[in-house]
VEXROTI-477134 format. One record per atom (N, C-alpha, C, O, CB): residue in three letters; x, y, z; atom name; chain; residue number from 1. Coordinates in steps of 0.02 Angstrom, whole numbers. Glycine has a CB too. Layout:
N
[rec Ala,[X,Y,Z],CA,A,NUM]
...
! end
This chain:
123
[rec Met,[-1861,-283,-1232],N,A,1]
[rec Met,[-1865,-239,-1184],CA,A,1]
[rec Met,[-1792,-210,-1170],C,A,1]
[rec Met,[-1743,-246,-1160],O,A,1]
[rec Met,[-1899,-271,-1125],CB,A,1]
[rec Gly,[-1790,-138,-1170],N,A,2]
[rec Gly,[-1726,-112,-1164],CA,A,2]
[rec Gly,[-1698,-109,-1089],C,A,2]
[rec Gly,[-1736,-115,-1041],O,A,2]
[rec Gly,[-1727,-46,-1194],CB,A,2]
[rec Arg,[-1638,-101,-1083],N,A,3]
[rec Arg,[-1619,-93,-1012],CA,A,3]
[rec Arg,[-1614,-29,-986],C,A,3]
[rec Arg,[-1595,17,-1023],O,A,3]
[rec Arg,[-1560,-121,-1000],CB,A,3]
[rec Ala,[-1631,-19,-925],N,A,4]
[rec Ala,[-1632,47,-888],CA,A,4]
[rec Ala,[-1557,75,-882],C,A,4]
[rec Ala,[-1509,37,-872],O,A,4]
[rec Ala,[-1665,37,-813],CB,A,4]
[rec Pro,[-1549,147,-889],N,A,5]
[rec Pro,[-1481,169,-877],CA,A,5]
[rec Pro,[-1461,155,-805],C,A,5]
[rec Pro,[-1500,144,-759],O,A,5]
[rec Pro,[-1475,243,-893],CB,A,5]
[rec Pro,[-1390,159,-802],N,A,6]
[rec Pro,[-1370,143,-733],CA,A,6]
[rec Pro,[-1389,204,-688],C,A,6]
[rec Pro,[-1391,193,-627],O,A,6]
[rec Pro,[-1290,127,-730],CB,A,6]
[rec Tyr,[-1401,257,-706],N,A,7]
[rec Tyr,[-1418,316,-668],CA,A,7]
[rec Tyr,[-1488,347,-689],C,A,7]
[rec Tyr,[-1504,348,-748],O,A,7]
[rec Tyr,[-1361,369,-678],CB,A,7]
[rec Pro,[-1526,369,-646],N,A,8]
[rec Pro,[-1589,396,-672],CA,A,8]
[rec Pro,[-1569,460,-713],C,A,8]
[rec Pro,[-1518,492,-701],O,A,8]
[rec Pro,[-1643,412,-611],CB,A,8]
[rec Ala,[-1616,475,-762],N,A,9]
[rec Ala,[-1603,533,-804],CA,A,9]
[rec Ala,[-1622,596,-766],C,A,9]
[rec Ala,[-1624,650,-796],O,A,9]
[rec Ala,[-1642,529,-872],CB,A,9]
[rec Asp,[-1635,592,-709],N,A,10]
[rec Asp,[-1656,652,-672],CA,A,10]
[rec Asp,[-1595,701,-668],C,A,10]
[rec Asp,[-1540,678,-655],O,A,10]
[rec Asp,[-1683,632,-598],CB,A,10]
[rec Ser,[-1603,761,-678],N,A,11]
[rec Ser,[-1555,805,-687],CA,A,11]
[rec Ser,[-1529,826,-611],C,A,11]
[rec Ser,[-1470,841,-602],O,A,11]
[rec Ser,[-1583,864,-732],CB,A,11]
[rec Ser,[-1574,825,-563],N,A,12]
[rec Ser,[-1549,845,-498],CA,A,12]
[rec Ser,[-1498,788,-470],C,A,12]
[rec Ser,[-1453,804,-431],O,A,12]
[rec Ser,[-1611,856,-449],CB,A,12]
[rec Thr,[-1509,723,-490],N,A,13]
[rec Thr,[-1465,665,-471],CA,A,13]
[rec Thr,[-1397,674,-497],C,A,13]
[rec Thr,[-1347,661,-464],O,A,13]
[rec Thr,[-1493,598,-496],CB,A,13]
[rec Glu,[-1398,699,-564],N,A,14]
[rec Glu,[-1329,712,-602],CA,A,14]
[rec Glu,[-1290,773,-562],C,A,14]
[rec Glu,[-1229,773,-551],O,A,14]
[rec Glu,[-1344,735,-687],CB,A,14]
[rec Glu,[-1336,824,-545],N,A,15]
[rec Glu,[-1303,887,-514],CA,A,15]
[rec Glu,[-1270,856,-451],C,A,15]
[rec Glu,[-1210,865,-439],O,A,15]
[rec Glu,[-1361,953,-494],CB,A,15]
[rec Gln,[-1315,815,-408],N,A,16]
[rec Gln,[-1288,793,-345],CA,A,16]
[rec Gln,[-1220,751,-345],C,A,16]
[rec Gln,[-1177,755,-302],O,A,16]
[rec Gln,[-1340,752,-313],CB,A,16]
[rec Arg,[-1219,711,-402],N,A,17]
[rec Arg,[-1148,679,-412],CA,A,17]
[rec Arg,[-1094,719,-426],C,A,17]
[rec Arg,[-1038,705,-405],O,A,17]
[rec Arg,[-1148,633,-463],CB,A,17]
[rec Met,[-1106,771,-462],N,A,18]
[rec Met,[-1054,819,-489],CA,A,18]
[rec Met,[-1035,860,-422],C,A,18]
[rec Met,[-978,884,-418],O,A,18]
[rec Met,[-1086,872,-555],CB,A,18]
[rec Asp,[-1077,867,-374],N,A,19]
[rec Asp,[-1065,912,-318],CA,A,19]
[rec Asp,[-1039,878,-260],C,A,19]
[rec Asp,[-1027,908,-208],O,A,19]
[rec Asp,[-1125,946,-299],CB,A,19]
[rec Asp,[-1028,812,-268],N,A,20]
[rec Asp,[-1011,776,-198],CA,A,20]
[rec Asp,[-947,798,-172],C,A,20]
[rec Asp,[-941,800,-111],O,A,20]
[rec Asp,[-1007,695,-204],CB,A,20]
[rec Glu,[-897,816,-209],N,A,21]
[rec Glu,[-836,845,-186],CA,A,21]
[rec Glu,[-822,907,-225],C,A,21]
[rec Glu,[-832,914,-285],O,A,21]
[rec Glu,[-779,797,-192],CB,A,21]
[rec Pro,[-796,953,-181],N,A,22]
[rec Pro,[-773,1020,-216],CA,A,22]
[rec Pro,[-722,1010,-249],C,A,22]
[rec Pro,[-682,968,-227],O,A,22]
[rec Pro,[-757,1076,-175],CB,A,22]
[rec Leu,[-708,1043,-309],N,A,23]
[rec Leu,[-657,1046,-356],CA,A,23]
[rec Leu,[-589,1060,-311],C,A,23]
[rec Leu,[-538,1026,-322],O,A,23]
[rec Leu,[-674,1104,-413],CB,A,23]
[rec Ser,[-589,1105,-268],N,A,24]
[rec Ser,[-528,1125,-234],CA,A,24]
[rec Ser,[-498,1065,-193],C,A,24]
[rec Ser,[-437,1059,-190],O,A,24]
[rec Ser,[-543,1185,-188],CB,A,24]
[rec Asp,[-537,1025,-163],N,A,25]
[rec Asp,[-528,965,-118],CA,A,25]
[rec Asp,[-494,924,-168],C,A,25]
[rec Asp,[-439,902,-151],O,A,25]
[rec Asp,[-597,930,-85],CB,A,25]
[rec Trp,[-517,907,-229],N,A,26]
[rec Trp,[-496,861,-274],CA,A,26]
[rec Trp,[-424,888,-300],C,A,26]
[rec Trp,[-376,849,-304],O,A,26]
[rec Trp,[-550,852,-330],CB,A,26]
[rec Ala,[-419,949,-317],N,A,27]
[rec Ala,[-355,980,-343],CA,A,27]
[rec Ala,[-303,972,-283],C,A,27]
[rec Ala,[-246,952,-298],O,A,27]
[rec Ala,[-365,1063,-364],CB,A,27]
[rec Asp,[-321,986,-215],N,A,28]
[rec Asp,[-266,977,-160],CA,A,28]
[rec Asp,[-246,909,-157],C,A,28]
[rec Asp,[-186,897,-153],O,A,28]
[rec Asp,[-289,997,-89],CB,A,28]
[rec Arg,[-290,861,-159],N,A,29]
[rec Arg,[-273,781,-160],CA,A,29]
[rec Arg,[-230,771,-217],C,A,29]
[rec Arg,[-178,739,-211],O,A,29]
[rec Arg,[-340,731,-169],CB,A,29]
[rec Arg,[-246,795,-267],N,A,30]
[rec Arg,[-199,778,-332],CA,A,30]
[rec Arg,[-131,808,-325],C,A,30]
[rec Arg,[-81,777,-343],O,A,30]
[rec Arg,[-231,808,-402],CB,A,30]
[rec Ala,[-130,868,-298],N,A,31]
[rec Ala,[-62,898,-293],CA,A,31]
[rec Ala,[-18,871,-243],C,A,31]
[rec Ala,[43,876,-246],O,A,31]
[rec Ala,[-67,967,-280],CB,A,31]
[rec Ala,[-53,838,-192],N,A,32]
[rec Ala,[-13,805,-136],CA,A,32]
[rec Ala,[29,747,-162],C,A,32]
[rec Ala,[77,723,-130],O,A,32]
[rec Ala,[-61,779,-80],CB,A,32]
[rec Lys,[7,724,-224],N,A,33]
[rec Lys,[36,662,-248],CA,A,33]
[rec Lys,[96,680,-292],C,A,33]
[rec Lys,[136,636,-306],O,A,33]
[rec Lys,[-16,618,-288],CB,A,33]
[rec Val,[104,740,-315],N,A,34]
[rec Val,[157,764,-358],CA,A,34]
[rec Val,[219,759,-319],C,A,34]
[rec Val,[221,779,-260],O,A,34]
[rec Val,[145,836,-382],CB,A,34]
[rec Gly,[277,727,-354],N,A,35]
[rec Gly,[337,721,-319],CA,A,35]
[rec Gly,[343,651,-284],C,A,35]
[rec Gly,[395,637,-255],O,A,35]
[rec Gly,[342,778,-268],CB,A,35]
[rec Arg,[292,608,-287],N,A,36]
[rec Arg,[297,541,-266],CA,A,36]
[rec Arg,[348,503,-307],C,A,36]
[rec Arg,[353,512,-368],O,A,36]
[rec Arg,[230,508,-270],CB,A,36]
[rec Leu,[385,463,-273],N,A,37]
[rec Leu,[438,420,-311],CA,A,37]
[rec Leu,[416,346,-310],C,A,37]
[rec Leu,[383,321,-264],O,A,37]
[rec Leu,[513,426,-277],CB,A,37]
[rec Arg,[437,313,-364],N,A,38]
[rec Arg,[433,234,-362],CA,A,38]
[rec Arg,[489,211,-389],C,A,38]
[rec Arg,[528,247,-421],O,A,38]
[rec Arg,[374,202,-399],CB,A,38]
[rec Ala,[498,142,-377],N,A,39]
[rec Ala,[558,106,-409],CA,A,39]
[rec Ala,[525,52,-452],C,A,39]
[rec Ala,[482,14,-429],O,A,39]
[rec Ala,[613,71,-351],CB,A,39]
[rec Val,[544,49,-513],N,A,40]
[rec Val,[524,3,-566],CA,A,40]
[rec Val,[582,-47,-582],C,A,40]
[rec Val,[635,-21,-599],O,A,40]
[rec Val,[505,44,-631],CB,A,40]
[rec Pro,[581,-108,-579],N,A,41]
[rec Pro,[642,-159,-599],CA,A,41]
[rec Pro,[653,-147,-666],C,A,41]
[rec Pro,[605,-135,-703],O,A,41]
[rec Pro,[627,-240,-589],CB,A,41]
[rec Ile,[712,-147,-686],N,A,42]
[rec Ile,[727,-153,-761],CA,A,42]
[rec Ile,[749,-216,-777],C,A,42]
[rec Ile,[807,-236,-768],O,A,42]
[rec Ile,[777,-106,-785],CB,A,42]
[rec Val,[696,-253,-805],N,A,43]
[rec Val,[708,-327,-824],CA,A,43]
[rec Val,[678,-329,-893],C,A,43]
[rec Val,[637,-288,-914],O,A,43]
[rec Val,[674,-384,-773],CB,A,43]
[rec Ser,[705,-386,-930],N,A,44]
[rec Ser,[686,-399,-1000],CA,A,44]
[rec Ser,[630,-441,-1001],C,A,44]
[rec Ser,[625,-485,-958],O,A,44]
[rec Ser,[738,-430,-1039],CB,A,44]
[rec Gly,[578,-431,-1054],N,A,45]
[rec Gly,[525,-477,-1058],CA,A,45]
[rec Gly,[462,-448,-1031],C,A,45]
[rec Gly,[462,-392,-1004],O,A,45]
[rec Gly,[542,-538,-1024],CB,A,45]
[rec Asp,[413,-481,-1036],N,A,46]
[rec Asp,[343,-460,-1004],CA,A,46]
[rec Asp,[328,-500,-942],C,A,46]
[rec Asp,[270,-501,-922],O,A,46]
[rec Asp,[281,-472,-1055],CB,A,46]
[rec Gly,[372,-533,-909],N,A,47]
[rec Gly,[369,-572,-846],CA,A,47]
[rec Gly,[352,-519,-793],C,A,47]
[rec Gly,[355,-459,-806],O,A,47]
[rec Gly,[438,-612,-828],CB,A,47]
[rec Pro,[334,-543,-734],N,A,48]
[rec Pro,[320,-506,-674],CA,A,48]
[rec Pro,[375,-461,-654],C,A,48]
[rec Pro,[433,-480,-659],O,A,48]
[rec Pro,[306,-550,-619],CB,A,48]
[rec Lys,[359,-400,-629],N,A,49]
[rec Lys,[403,-352,-615],CA,A,49]
[rec Lys,[399,-335,-540],C,A,49]
[rec Lys,[415,-278,-525],O,A,49]
[rec Lys,[389,-294,-659],CB,A,49]
[rec Ala,[384,-371,-498],N,A,50]
[rec Ala,[373,-368,-423],CA,A,50]
[rec Ala,[446,-367,-391],C,A,50]
[rec Ala,[490,-408,-405],O,A,50]
[rec Ala,[327,-436,-394],CB,A,50]
[rec Ser,[452,-319,-351],N,A,51]
[rec Ser,[518,-310,-317],CA,A,51]
[rec Ser,[549,-368,-282],C,A,51]
[rec Ser,[610,-376,-287],O,A,51]
[rec Ser,[512,-258,-268],CB,A,51]
[rec His,[513,-408,-249],N,A,52]
[rec His,[528,-469,-223],CA,A,52]
[rec His,[563,-523,-269],C,A,52]
[rec His,[607,-561,-248],O,A,52]
[rec His,[470,-493,-198],CB,A,52]
[rec Leu,[540,-523,-325],N,A,53]
[rec Leu,[556,-580,-377],CA,A,53]
[rec Leu,[631,-568,-401],C,A,53]
[rec Leu,[669,-617,-410],O,A,53]
[rec Leu,[502,-578,-445],CB,A,53]
[rec Asn,[651,-506,-410],N,A,54]
[rec Asn,[716,-490,-433],CA,A,54]
[rec Asn,[751,-439,-397],C,A,54]
[rec Asn,[762,-384,-424],O,A,54]
[rec Asn,[714,-473,-498],CB,A,54]
[rec Pro,[771,-454,-331],N,A,55]
[rec Pro,[797,-405,-288],CA,A,55]
[rec Pro,[869,-377,-309],C,A,55]
[rec Pro,[889,-323,-287],O,A,55]
[rec Pro,[798,-435,-220],CB,A,55]
[rec Asp,[904,-414,-350],N,A,56]
[rec Asp,[966,-393,-374],CA,A,56]
[rec Asp,[966,-351,-440],C,A,56]
[rec Asp,[1018,-324,-461],O,A,56]
[rec Asp,[1005,-451,-383],CB,A,56]
[rec Ala,[906,-347,-471],N,A,57]
[rec Ala,[900,-319,-530],CA,A,57]
[rec Ala,[898,-241,-523],C,A,57]
[rec Ala,[867,-214,-476],O,A,57]
[rec Ala,[842,-347,-562],CB,A,57]
[rec Pro,[933,-203,-573],N,A,58]
[rec Pro,[939,-125,-568],CA,A,58]
[rec Pro,[860,-96,-577],C,A,58]
[rec Pro,[818,-120,-615],O,A,58]
[rec Pro,[996,-94,-634],CB,A,58]
[rec Arg,[851,-41,-536],N,A,59]
[rec Arg,[789,-4,-532],CA,A,59]
[rec Arg,[795,65,-570],C,A,59]
[rec Arg,[845,101,-567],O,A,59]
[rec Arg,[770,6,-457],CB,A,59]
[rec Ala,[739,78,-604],N,A,60]
[rec Ala,[732,152,-625],CA,A,60]
[rec Ala,[682,181,-578],C,A,60]
[rec Ala,[626,157,-569],O,A,60]
[rec Ala,[708,162,-702],CB,A,60]
[rec Ile,[707,237,-548],N,A,61]
[rec Ile,[676,278,-502],CA,A,61]
[rec Ile,[633,328,-541],C,A,61]
[rec Ile,[663,367,-578],O,A,61]
[rec Ile,[727,311,-456],CB,A,61]
[rec Glu,[569,330,-537],N,A,62]
[rec Glu,[518,369,-569],CA,A,62]
[rec Glu,[486,412,-522],C,A,62]
[rec Glu,[470,393,-466],O,A,62]
[rec Glu,[470,328,-601],CB,A,62]
[rec Arg,[474,474,-545],N,A,63]
[rec Arg,[439,527,-508],CA,A,63]
[rec Arg,[379,550,-538],C,A,63]
[rec Arg,[382,566,-598],O,A,63]
[rec Arg,[481,584,-497],CB,A,63]
[rec Trp,[311,556,-500],N,A,64]
[rec Trp,[254,578,-527],CA,A,64]
[rec Trp,[254,654,-530],C,A,64]
[rec Trp,[263,689,-481],O,A,64]
[rec Trp,[200,552,-491],CB,A,64]
[rec Asn,[241,680,-600],N,A,65]
[rec Asn,[242,752,-602],CA,A,65]
[rec Asn,[171,778,-605],C,A,65]
[rec Asn,[161,837,-619],O,A,65]
[rec Asn,[282,776,-662],CB,A,65]
[rec Gly,[123,737,-590],N,A,66]
[rec Gly,[53,764,-594],CA,A,66]
[rec Gly,[12,742,-646],C,A,66]
[rec Gly,[-49,748,-645],O,A,66]
[rec Gly,[53,832,-598],CB,A,66]
[rec Tyr,[51,712,-702],N,A,67]
[rec Tyr,[18,690,-767],CA,A,67]
[rec Tyr,[50,625,-785],C,A,67]
[rec Tyr,[14,585,-815],O,A,67]
[rec Tyr,[27,745,-828],CB,A,67]
[rec Ala,[112,606,-773],N,A,68]
[rec Ala,[138,546,-796],CA,A,68]
[rec Ala,[203,534,-751],C,A,68]
[rec Ala,[226,579,-717],O,A,68]
[rec Ala,[152,550,-874],CB,A,68]
[rec Trp,[229,473,-753],N,A,69]
[rec Trp,[286,454,-722],CA,A,69]
[rec Trp,[349,469,-763],C,A,69]
[rec Trp,[357,446,-820],O,A,69]
[rec Trp,[281,385,-706],CB,A,69]
[rec Glu,[393,509,-733],N,A,70]
[rec Glu,[453,530,-774],CA,A,70]
[rec Glu,[515,495,-743],C,A,70]
[rec Glu,[512,471,-686],O,A,70]
[rec Glu,[463,612,-774],CB,A,70]
[rec Leu,[572,494,-782],N,A,71]
[rec Leu,[637,457,-753],CA,A,71]
[rec Leu,[669,505,-702],C,A,71]
[rec Leu,[681,563,-719],O,A,71]
[rec Leu,[694,439,-814],CB,A,71]
[rec His,[681,484,-645],N,A,72]
[rec His,[712,530,-594],CA,A,72]
[rec His,[786,504,-581],C,A,72]
[rec His,[831,546,-570],O,A,72]
[rec His,[666,531,-524],CB,A,72]
[rec Gly,[799,435,-581],N,A,73]
[rec Gly,[862,418,-571],CA,A,73]
[rec Gly,[868,338,-576],C,A,73]
[rec Gly,[825,303,-602],O,A,73]
[rec Gly,[883,446,-506],CB,A,73]
[rec Phe,[921,318,-552],N,A,74]
[rec Phe,[928,242,-554],CA,A,74]
[rec Phe,[959,214,-493],C,A,74]
[rec Phe,[995,249,-458],O,A,74]
[rec Phe,[970,221,-613],CB,A,74]
[rec Ala,[947,154,-477],N,A,75]
[rec Ala,[972,115,-424],CA,A,75]
[rec Ala,[1000,47,-440],C,A,75]
[rec Ala,[970,12,-481],O,A,75]
[rec Ala,[919,107,-378],CB,A,75]
[rec Ala,[1056,25,-413],N,A,76]
[rec Ala,[1089,-42,-434],CA,A,76]
[rec Ala,[1047,-101,-411],C,A,76]
[rec Ala,[1050,-155,-440],O,A,76]
[rec Ala,[1163,-49,-404],CB,A,76]
[rec Asn,[1009,-91,-357],N,A,77]
[rec Asn,[970,-150,-336],CA,A,77]
[rec Asn,[909,-124,-294],C,A,77]
[rec Asn,[893,-65,-291],O,A,77]
[rec Asn,[1016,-201,-293],CB,A,77]
[rec Leu,[877,-173,-263],N,A,78]
[rec Leu,[823,-158,-219],CA,A,78]
[rec Leu,[841,-121,-154],C,A,78]
[rec Leu,[809,-73,-135],O,A,78]
[rec Leu,[789,-219,-203],CB,A,78]
[rec Ala,[889,-143,-125],N,A,79]
[rec Ala,[917,-115,-61],CA,A,79]
[rec Ala,[930,-33,-75],C,A,79]
[rec Ala,[909,9,-36],O,A,79]
[rec Ala,[990,-157,-39],CB,A,79]
[rec Glu,[960,-19,-124],N,A,80]
[rec Glu,[982,45,-145],CA,A,80]
[rec Glu,[917,88,-160],C,A,80]
[rec Glu,[909,146,-141],O,A,80]
[rec Glu,[1032,39,-210],CB,A,80]
[rec Ala,[874,53,-195],N,A,81]
[rec Ala,[810,98,-210],CA,A,81]
[rec Ala,[768,108,-153],C,A,81]
[rec Ala,[730,157,-152],O,A,81]
[rec Ala,[764,67,-265],CB,A,81]
[rec Arg,[770,68,-107],N,A,82]
[rec Arg,[733,81,-44],CA,A,82]
[rec Arg,[767,131,-3],C,A,82]
[rec Arg,[733,167,34],O,A,82]
[rec Arg,[724,19,-4],CB,A,82]
[rec Arg,[831,137,-4],N,A,83]
[rec Arg,[862,196,29],CA,A,83]
[rec Arg,[845,252,-8],C,A,83]
[rec Arg,[839,302,28],O,A,83]
[rec Arg,[936,193,35],CB,A,83]
[rec Ile,[834,263,-68],N,A,84]
[rec Ile,[812,322,-103],CA,A,84]
[rec Ile,[742,334,-92],C,A,84]
[rec Ile,[725,392,-84],O,A,84]
[rec Ile,[825,318,-174],CB,A,84]
[rec Leu,[700,289,-91],N,A,85]
[rec Leu,[628,303,-88],CA,A,85]
[rec Leu,[612,316,-15],C,A,85]
[rec Leu,[571,362,-4],O,A,85]
[rec Leu,[585,242,-117],CB,A,85]
[rec Tyr,[638,283,39],N,A,86]
[rec Tyr,[632,294,106],CA,A,86]
[rec Tyr,[689,312,151],C,A,86]
[rec Tyr,[711,274,195],O,A,86]
[rec Tyr,[606,242,128],CB,A,86]
[rec Pro,[710,369,139],N,A,87]
[rec Pro,[773,395,170],CA,A,87]
[rec Pro,[765,401,237],C,A,87]
[rec Pro,[819,402,267],O,A,87]
[rec Pro,[796,459,144],CB,A,87]
[rec Asp,[710,407,277],N,A,88]
[rec Asp,[707,405,349],CA,A,88]
[rec Asp,[697,342,383],C,A,88]
[rec Asp,[691,340,444],O,A,88]
[rec Asp,[659,444,368],CB,A,88]
[rec Ala,[697,290,344],N,A,89]
[rec Ala,[679,220,370],CA,A,89]
[rec Ala,[744,201,406],C,A,89]
[rec Ala,[739,161,452],O,A,89]
[rec Ala,[657,164,309],CB,A,89]
[rec Asp,[806,225,391],N,A,90]
[rec Asp,[873,203,423],CA,A,90]
[rec Asp,[877,230,488],C,A,90]
[rec Asp,[904,197,533],O,A,90]
[rec Asp,[937,225,385],CB,A,90]
[rec Lys,[851,297,500],N,A,91]
[rec Lys,[855,333,569],CA,A,91]
[rec Lys,[818,300,615],C,A,91]
[rec Lys,[762,277,601],O,A,91]
[rec Lys,[833,403,569],CB,A,91]
[rec Ser,[845,295,671],N,A,92]
[rec Ser,[805,270,725],CA,A,92]
[rec Ser,[771,335,759],C,A,92]
[rec Ser,[799,390,759],O,A,92]
[rec Ser,[852,226,777],CB,A,92]
[rec Pro,[709,324,786],N,A,93]
[rec Pro,[678,380,818],CA,A,93]
[rec Pro,[704,398,890],C,A,93]
[rec Pro,[720,353,930],O,A,93]
[rec Pro,[607,367,821],CB,A,93]
[rec Ala,[708,462,904],N,A,94]
[rec Ala,[733,486,958],CA,A,94]
[rec Ala,[714,464,1019],C,A,94]
[rec Ala,[753,450,1064],O,A,94]
[rec Ala,[727,541,957],CB,A,94]
[rec His,[643,461,1023],N,A,95]
[rec His,[605,436,1079],CA,A,95]
[rec His,[565,371,1058],C,A,95]
[rec His,[507,374,1038],O,A,95]
[rec His,[556,493,1106],CB,A,95]
[rec Ala,[598,313,1062],N,A,96]
[rec Ala,[567,248,1039],CA,A,96]
[rec Ala,[518,238,1096],C,A,96]
[rec Ala,[532,257,1153],O,A,96]
[rec Ala,[623,182,1028],CB,A,96]
[rec Pro,[458,207,1079],N,A,97]
[rec Pro,[412,191,1122],CA,A,97]
[rec Pro,[439,129,1167],C,A,97]
[rec Pro,[479,91,1139],O,A,97]
[rec Pro,[347,179,1084],CB,A,97]
[rec Pro,[421,117,1228],N,A,98]
[rec Pro,[446,67,1264],CA,A,98]
[rec Pro,[416,-3,1239],C,A,98]
[rec Pro,[359,-5,1214],O,A,98]
[rec Pro,[432,82,1337],CB,A,98]
[rec Pro,[454,-59,1246],N,A,99]
[rec Pro,[428,-119,1220],CA,A,99]
[rec Pro,[361,-136,1250],C,A,99]
[rec Pro,[346,-119,1307],O,A,99]
[rec Pro,[475,-172,1230],CB,A,99]
[rec Gly,[321,-173,1207],N,A,100]
[rec Gly,[252,-195,1235],CA,A,100]
[rec Gly,[256,-243,1289],C,A,100]
[rec Gly,[307,-277,1291],O,A,100]
[rec Gly,[210,-226,1183],CB,A,100]
[rec Arg,[210,-253,1333],N,A,101]
[rec Arg,[210,-303,1377],CA,A,101]
[rec Arg,[200,-372,1349],C,A,101]
[rec Arg,[167,-378,1297],O,A,101]
[rec Arg,[163,-289,1424],CB,A,101]
[rec Pro,[224,-420,1378],N,A,102]
[rec Pro,[214,-485,1356],CA,A,102]
[rec Pro,[138,-511,1375],C,A,102]
[rec Pro,[103,-491,1421],O,A,102]
[rec Pro,[269,-529,1387],CB,A,102]
[rec Leu,[126,-555,1330],N,A,103]
[rec Leu,[56,-583,1338],CA,A,103]
[rec Leu,[47,-610,1409],C,A,103]
[rec Leu,[88,-647,1435],O,A,103]
[rec Leu,[42,-641,1285],CB,A,103]
[rec Ala,[-12,-590,1440],N,A,104]
[rec Ala,[-28,-620,1507],CA,A,104]
[rec Ala,[-58,-697,1497],C,A,104]
[rec Ala,[-86,-713,1445],O,A,104]
[rec Ala,[-84,-572,1546],CB,A,104]
[rec Pro,[-50,-740,1549],N,A,105]
[rec Pro,[-74,-803,1544],CA,A,105]
[rec Pro,[-150,-804,1536],C,A,105]
[rec Pro,[-186,-765,1567],O,A,105]
[rec Pro,[-52,-842,1602],CB,A,105]
[rec Gly,[-169,-846,1495],N,A,106]
[rec Gly,[-247,-857,1488],CA,A,106]
[rec Gly,[-261,-890,1418],C,A,106]
[rec Gly,[-219,-907,1377],O,A,106]
[rec Gly,[-289,-783,1493],CB,A,106]
[rec Lys,[-331,-895,1413],N,A,107]
[rec Lys,[-350,-923,1353],CA,A,107]
[rec Lys,[-396,-872,1310],C,A,107]
[rec Lys,[-457,-879,1309],O,A,107]
[rec Lys,[-385,-990,1369],CB,A,107]
[rec Gly,[-366,-826,1279],N,A,108]
[rec Gly,[-412,-781,1245],CA,A,108]
[rec Gly,[-422,-813,1178],C,A,108]
[rec Gly,[-390,-862,1158],O,A,108]
[rec Gly,[-387,-707,1239],CB,A,108]
[rec Lys,[-474,-778,1140],N,A,109]
[rec Lys,[-493,-807,1074],CA,A,109]
[rec Lys,[-441,-803,1023],C,A,109]
[rec Lys,[-441,-842,975],O,A,109]
[rec Lys,[-551,-773,1048],CB,A,109]
[rec His,[-393,-753,1032],N,A,110]
[rec His,[-341,-754,982],CA,A,110]
[rec His,[-282,-807,992],C,A,110]
[rec His,[-236,-813,951],O,A,110]
[rec His,[-311,-684,980],CB,A,110]
[rec Arg,[-287,-840,1042],N,A,111]
[rec Arg,[-233,-889,1057],CA,A,111]
[rec Arg,[-253,-957,1029],C,A,111]
[rec Arg,[-312,-972,1019],O,A,111]
[rec Arg,[-218,-894,1135],CB,A,111]
[rec Lys,[-200,-1000,1015],N,A,112]
[rec Lys,[-212,-1067,996],CA,A,112]
[rec Lys,[-241,-1105,1046],C,A,112]
[rec Lys,[-221,-1101,1104],O,A,112]
[rec Lys,[-155,-1098,975],CB,A,112]
[rec Pro,[-293,-1146,1024],N,A,113]
[rec Pro,[-322,-1187,1080],CA,A,113]
[rec Pro,[-283,-1250,1101],C,A,113]
[rec Pro,[-243,-1279,1064],O,A,113]
[rec Pro,[-391,-1208,1060],CB,A,113]
[rec Asp,[-298,-1268,1161],N,A,114]
[rec Asp,[-257,-1329,1179],CA,A,114]
[rec Asp,[-279,-1394,1143],C,A,114]
[rec Asp,[-336,-1403,1123],O,A,114]
[rec Asp,[-262,-1341,1256],CB,A,114]
[rec Pro,[-229,-1438,1137],N,A,115]
[rec Pro,[-249,-1500,1097],CA,A,115]
[rec Pro,[-298,-1543,1133],C,A,115]
[rec Pro,[-292,-1547,1195],O,A,115]
[rec Pro,[-186,-1543,1080],CB,A,115]
[rec Pro,[-339,-1572,1108],N,A,116]
[rec Pro,[-386,-1620,1135],CA,A,116]
[rec Pro,[-356,-1673,1184],C,A,116]
[rec Pro,[-307,-1707,1171],O,A,116]
[rec Pro,[-417,-1655,1078],CB,A,116]
[rec Arg,[-390,-1676,1238],N,A,117]
[rec Arg,[-365,-1727,1293],CA,A,117]
[rec Arg,[-401,-1792,1289],C,A,117]
[rec Arg,[-461,-1792,1274],O,A,117]
[rec Arg,[-375,-1697,1368],CB,A,117]
[rec Pro,[-369,-1848,1301],N,A,118]
[rec Pro,[-414,-1917,1300],CA,A,118]
[rec Pro,[-464,-1911,1360],C,A,118]
[rec Pro,[-449,-1879,1410],O,A,118]
[rec Pro,[-363,-1993,1310],CB,A,118]
[rec Pro,[-521,-1941,1353],N,A,119]
[rec Pro,[-574,-1936,1400],CA,A,119]
[rec Pro,[-549,-1970,1458],C,A,119]
[rec Pro,[-509,-2016,1451],O,A,119]
[rec Pro,[-638,-1965,1375],CB,A,119]
[rec Arg,[-569,-1951,1523],N,A,120]
[rec Arg,[-554,-1985,1584],CA,A,120]
[rec Arg,[-613,-2030,1602],C,A,120]
[rec Arg,[-671,-2010,1601],O,A,120]
[rec Arg,[-539,-1936,1641],CB,A,120]
[rec Gly,[-596,-2084,1615],N,A,121]
[rec Gly,[-645,-2136,1643],CA,A,121]
[rec Gly,[-623,-2195,1674],C,A,121]
[rec Gly,[-563,-2196,1689],O,A,121]
[rec Gly,[-685,-2159,1595],CB,A,121]
[rec Arg,[-659,-2244,1688],N,A,122]
[rec Arg,[-641,-2316,1700],CA,A,122]
[rec Arg,[-618,-2349,1650],C,A,122]
[rec Arg,[-632,-2338,1592],O,A,122]
[rec Arg,[-690,-2353,1720],CB,A,122]
[rec Lys,[-577,-2396,1671],N,A,123]
[rec Lys,[-551,-2439,1621],CA,A,123]
[rec Lys,[-580,-2505,1622],C,A,123]
[rec Lys,[-562,-2547,1581],O,A,123]
[rec Lys,[-481,-2444,1627],CB,A,123]
! end
């Protein structure tokens, strides 16, 4: 017995899938990603390349051109790469929100429960 195709062979279903999103919306979403930067650690071997594992390793700064990542620059380490990727992170906002209220006393669901107490009774 053969398997059924993942989608019905009905042409109206196929047309509906194709028309779920207008092409202009897709193009706008794709164009918004052009110019995005990322930092890639320059390490030898096939090991992990997560930023937190080699914070002192140099970084290649790459830029998305809409089709592929292309070399944009270099950074000496993770701290310098973050300054390039997030230039506004060092600036403090002009109108910082006031600090939040401290937690009020009580036993909410999100709080740690009290430790169990020994039972009270006669000796």
